[in-house]
C-alpha positions as CSV (number, residue, x, y, z in Angstrom):
1,M,140.9,132.4,37.1
2,S,137.8,130.8,38.5
3,T,134.1,130.9,37.6
4,I,131.3,129.6,39.7
5,R,127.6,129.3,38.9
6,G,125.3,130.8,41.5
7,K,123.2,127.7,41.7
8,Y,126.1,125.7,43.1
9,I,126.9,128.2,46.0
10,K,125.6,126.8,49.3
11,V,126.8,129.5,51.7
12,E,124.3,132.0,50.3
13,D,121.4,132.0,47.9
14,L,122.6,133.8,44.8
15,D,120.8,134.9,41.6
16,F,124.1,135.4,39.7
17,S,127.3,133.7,38.6
18,F,130.7,135.2,38.7
19,Y,134.4,135.0,37.9
20,F,137.3,136.0,40.1
21,S,141.1,135.6,39.9
22,A,144.4,136.1,41.5
23,R,146.3,139.4,41.1
24,N,146.3,140.8,37.6
25,P,148.5,143.9,36.9
26,R,146.0,145.2,34.3
27,H,143.2,146.0,36.9
28,T,142.4,146.2,40.5
29,I,140.6,143.4,42.5
30,R,137.2,142.7,41.0
31,A,134.6,140.1,40.0
32,K,132.9,139.7,36.7
33,I,129.2,139.0,37.0
34,R,126.7,137.2,34.9
35,W,123.1,137.9,36.1
36,D,122.1,134.2,35.6
37,R,122.6,131.7,38.4
38,D,122.4,128.8,36.0
39,K,124.8,129.8,33.2
40,L,128.3,131.0,32.6
41,G,129.9,131.9,29.3
42,N,132.5,133.9,27.6
43,T,130.7,137.1,28.2
44,F,129.7,138.8,31.4
45,D,127.1,141.4,32.2
46,G,129.3,143.6,34.2
47,T,132.1,144.1,36.6
48,M,132.1,144.9,40.3
49,E,135.1,146.4,42.0
50,L,135.9,144.6,45.2
51,H,137.3,147.6,47.0
52,G,136.1,151.2,47.8
53,D,132.4,151.5,47.2
54,Y,132.2,148.3,45.2
55,K,131.2,150.1,42.0
56,Y,129.3,148.1,39.5
57,T,130.0,148.8,35.8
58,P,127.7,147.1,33.2
59,S,129.3,145.7,30.1
60,P,128.5,147.4,26.8
61,G,125.1,146.2,25.5
62,S,124.1,144.4,28.7
63,K,120.6,144.6,30.0
64,K,119.7,147.0,32.8
65,V,119.9,145.3,36.2
66,P,117.7,146.2,39.1
67,Q,119.5,148.1,41.9
68,Y,118.4,145.4,44.3
69,D,120.4,142.8,42.4
70,I,123.5,145.0,42.4
71,D,123.1,145.6,46.1
72,T,122.8,141.8,46.7
73,A,126.0,141.2,44.8
74,R,127.7,144.0,46.7
75,Y,126.6,142.5,50.0
76,F,127.9,139.0,49.0
77,F,131.3,140.2,47.9
78,K,131.8,142.4,51.0
79,R,130.8,139.5,53.2
80,Y,133.3,137.1,51.7
81,K,136.0,139.8,51.0
82,A,138.7,138.1,53.0
83,L,138.5,135.1,50.7
84,F,138.6,137.0,47.5
85,A,141.4,139.2,48.8
86,A,143.3,136.1,49.9
87,V,143.1,134.7,46.4
88,W,144.0,138.1,44.9
89,E,147.1,138.3,47.2
90,M,148.0,134.6,46.4
91,K,147.5,133.5,50.0
92,L,144.8,131.0,49.1
93,D,144.1,128.8,46.1
94,E,141.0,129.9,44.2
95,N,139.7,126.3,43.9
96,L,139.6,126.0,47.7
97,V,137.4,129.1,47.9
98,I,135.1,127.5,45.4
99,D,135.0,124.3,47.5
100,Y,134.1,126.4,50.5
101,L,131.4,128.4,48.7
102,K,129.9,125.1,47.4
103,G,129.8,123.8,51.0
104,Q,132.3,121.1,50.2
105,I,134.7,122.2,53.0
106,S,134.3,124.0,56.2
107,L,135.6,127.4,57.1
108,Q,138.2,125.8,59.4
109,E,139.3,123.5,56.6
110,L,139.7,126.5,54.3
111,I,141.7,128.5,56.9
112,S,144.1,125.6,57.3
113,Q,144.9,125.8,53.6
114,F,146.2,129.4,53.6
115,E,149.7,129.7,52.4
116,N,152.6,132.2,52.2
117,L,151.8,133.4,55.7
118,P,153.5,132.9,59.0
119,Q,152.0,130.1,61.1
120,S,151.2,132.7,63.8
121,D,148.8,134.4,61.4
122,I,147.2,131.2,60.4
123,D,146.8,130.4,64.1
124,K,145.0,133.7,64.7
125,M,142.7,133.0,61.8
126,S,142.0,129.5,63.1
127,N,140.2,131.0,66.1
128,C,137.6,132.4,63.7
129,S,134.3,130.5,63.5
130,T,132.5,132.8,61.0
131,I,133.4,134.6,57.9
132,T,132.6,137.9,59.7
133,E,135.2,137.0,62.3
134,L,137.7,136.1,59.6
135,N,137.3,139.5,57.9
136,K,137.8,141.3,61.2
137,C,140.8,139.2,62.2
138,V,142.6,139.7,58.9
139,R,142.0,143.5,59.0
140,E,142.9,144.0,62.7
141,N,146.0,141.9,62.5
142,K,147.0,143.1,59.0
143,I,147.5,139.5,58.0
144,F,147.4,140.3,54.3
145,N,146.2,143.2,52.1
146,M,142.4,143.4,52.0
147,N,142.6,145.9,49.1
148,D,140.1,148.2,50.8
């Protein structure tokens, strides 16, 4: 399981922090959100499903969140879906995703670290120069389950 503070993310400007993990049989693919870019803790403000309509469910007793913030989180998780799905499907180490989001490694370096995939699929992904292209490549070539 990995948590990351929004203030450390370099690929986007986020006003929230979050937790994500590899496959868990107790729930579907999701991220837990804390609406504070500077802090993490043992509690989260809500959960966003990373499939379907990306439903946000606030935690009991959490503060009301503006719809704009929820929409921003939804946009972020959809944009980087291939990475979160790869972690969920155990095709990519979660720490590498964090390194990428922090700007410590490039997309190409990240792609070279995918595992449990045929080399031909990694080669296809290596032709991607943007995260949008990677999402499209994974879906079109059915490289791994995107959990849509």
